[in-house]
Residue, then its C-alpha position, 0 to 999 in steps of 0.5 A: m685932314v688925313k690924306k686919303s691912301n693913294y694906293s688900294i691893297p688887293g687881298d692881304a697885300v702889303p704895300p712896300i711903305h707899310r712893310r717898312i713902318l710895321p717893324v718900327i711899330v712892333f719894335a717900339q711896342f716891345c721897347g714901351t711894354s718892357l715897363w710892364f714886368a720891370s718891377n716883377g725882373i727885380l722884385d728880389d732887389l726891390s724886397t731887400a732894399f726896401h723891406l718889402h712884404g712878402s705879397a709885394l709880388e701881387h701888389l706892385t703887378a695889381a698896381v700896374q694894372l690898377g694904373f693902366i685901368a685908369g689910363t685907359l678909362v681916361f683915353a676912352l672917355f675922352t676919345l683921345v686917340d680917335r681925335y689927336s695923332p695916335s703917334r704923338v700920344f705914343f710918344w708921350s705916354a713912352f717918355l712919361g711911363a719911362v720917367f715913372n719906371l726910372g723912379m724905382i731906383w730913389d733911395g727913398n722909396t717905401i712900399s707906398t711910393l712903389l705902388l705909386l710909381r707903379f700905378a703911374t707907369g701903368f697908367f702911361l702904358a694905356g697910351i703904348y699897347p691899344v694905342g700900338m694897335k690903334i696905329a697898326s689898325d690905321y695902316f692895314d686893313k686887309g692882314l689886320g690879324v697878322s699885323l697885330g699877331y706881330l704887335v702882341g708878339a712884340l708885347v709878349v717879348g718886351t713883357a718877358f725882357p725883364h727876366i732876361l736881364r735878371s737872368s744874365g747875371e747878378s753882376i748887373p746892378w737892378q738900378w741898371i734894369a730899371g734905367i735899361t727899360s726906361l731908355l728902351a720905352l723912350t727909344g720906342g715913343v721916339l721912333v713912332a713919333f716920326l711915324p706919319d697917321g696911317p691911310f685908314r684912320k679917320p679922326m673923330p671930328s668931335p668929343d663923344i663920351t658915349a662912344c665907349f658905350k655904343v660900340f657894345k650894341n653890335p653882337g659881333f663886338r660884345s661876342a669878342s669882347f667877352g671872349y677877350f675878357g675871358h683870357m685876360w682873367e687868366l693870362y696876367t695872373f698866370w704870366a706874374f705867378v710864373p716865377v712862383i710856380l716854377t720855385t714851387y716845383l724846384q721845392w717839391h723836387p729837389e733834384p733838379d735845377f734850372p734858372i728861374s729867371l731864364w726859364a720865366f722869360f722863355i715860358i712868357g717870350v714864347g708867347g711872341p712867335a706864338c701871336v705870330f703863327g695864330g695870325y698866319l693861322s687866322k688867315r686860313f681858318g678864321e680869326k674866331k675860330i683860331a681864338t676859340l681853340s686857343l682858349i680852349l687849350s689854355g683851359i685845359c692847361c689850368l686844369v692840368l697844372p696841378w698834376a704836372f706838379t707832381w711830374e718827376d721829370a722836369s723837362w716834361f713839366l717846362a715843356f708844358l709851361l712852354f706849350w701853355g705860354m704859347v695858347v695863353i696869348s696866341d688868340s690875344p691879338l686875334f680877339s683884338t682884331l675882331v673888336a677892331r673889325n666891329a667897331p665903327p672906323s671913327q671909334k676904333g681907338t675908343a673901342l680897342t681902348i675900352v675893351t682893353s680896360i675892361g680886360f685890365a680890370i679883370t686881371i686885377l680881380s684874378l691876381e688878388i684872389l690867387g693872391r690871397l689863396q696863396h698866402t692865406t693857406p699852405p701853397q696847394p696846387e689846386t688854387y690855380l684851378l681858378l684860372a679856369f674860369g676865365p676861358v671857360c667863360g669866354v668859350l661860352a661867349l664865343l660859341k653862343r648861338r653856334g650850331k653844332k656843326e660850327i662848334k665841332e669844326v672848332l674842336 
């Protein structure tokens, strides 16, 4: 039995014990999700060591996404997070994810074994990212948008972390980077393992394989979910191709010179504080309004990118990418908040997991299509217009059935 909370939460006030627990969850989320783009941060080294083809970027990234999708489907269908302690699920997922991530340093690796290792790492990331959100929602009822803002912000910085490790100098062996990210993930898992279940947790008494389908009957849940799906079409493909975008710009403009790995970290990592800022804005203006505005702005960035490649001043180009890095992710915790609030309390973990699963399935399609366009034709900036498809569909889903006055307020 989960003990009921002995205190109430007036307004958006956060009890002192929660103020101590939130940093633990946030730091653990950062540690665990550093596994996500670990192969991207050392891609050149992996390509040299194991003679990988030029298309390894999208294939290795897609393998993580496929593993994550498989993991979230298993977690959702068997309602594992709602039936068992989320803290224990997080720990074992972080431990196993760290083990498979460390497998990249094996000398006998081939493209096949690397794909399997990244798939397995992605599978256990399904027990870190959505489960971390579930743990936060179990501790925070009021002010959930801000709490998830910190949590997704940690995901963003964790995702960008391998790039900053790579940029810190060629003297760091790539094997160390794989080892550091694995050690971080294990550390995060251990920290969360000691957390008790949150006061708002309502465990599911028995397995319900239909739970992941029933949640979509709620119109508010569907609206938030489809907005999130449009957001995901753009997000991970943009993150995966940030180093490619920077490299292409330098090829077009030989005069500027900037470290690609360092700027990839900044462009992805700036989304961390943007998530937190978006969470605070949502307290005043509402999660749906701020999420819609962020999605509109990131969609505009998709349309501007082909023109931005022609800018001679590299500082303007980098500033534009930094802005895009902020708005491309700032809506993510708000969508998760809307999903959690529109799901039955006893099915909250399953709802977050199945929506995340579908969202990441969409990233596979986006990654593969853009990757094929980049490799089958001479690299053309216009191919990045494909990313705008997601924000357009997401905004339409969010604004469906809204009156003209309400739409003008968003715009």
